[in-house]
Steps between C-alpha positions, in 0.01 A plus 500: 500500500167358444349197651632177362273220414516163670636347181789750479588438863506125439733549200737721703499251784575215259797693352643575841443146621663347191802729534543420868452131434769501231739691727437269793541194283832627360622586850398159628683321219812710557497424872449128442804496270707674768384248759603213273844656448546544875391143566756378247771709666404367844500144371849552354625647827352216704653240269841670524482505880410131518783417261747702708387331820535157343848580370604637837376196690667260256833681541498476882744256653371428849691274738309210650318586819522274801168447674470661842529284806177408671498688832215285636718189505773684692246637746352154555845354562581772752171462679539122514851543640374748761215265589752220547723717721214629714318177563795262530 
């Protein structure tokens, strides 16, 4: 092998660079398409889950709930009664 000229080296480098660029570009496009497909699948799954949740909630038949009694009022009544007993 003899010495290569600067011009030959530049040509070889350009060929290699163009080939790598084309490969990287093709790989990038292929990966972007896969990402789009996965996003579509995820969007479909998410939509199905929300639909199922909505259907499930609509089909629930919950009985009415009575509000809890206020324990502060009972405590105040007891303390007022005790106050009345102690000081009268």
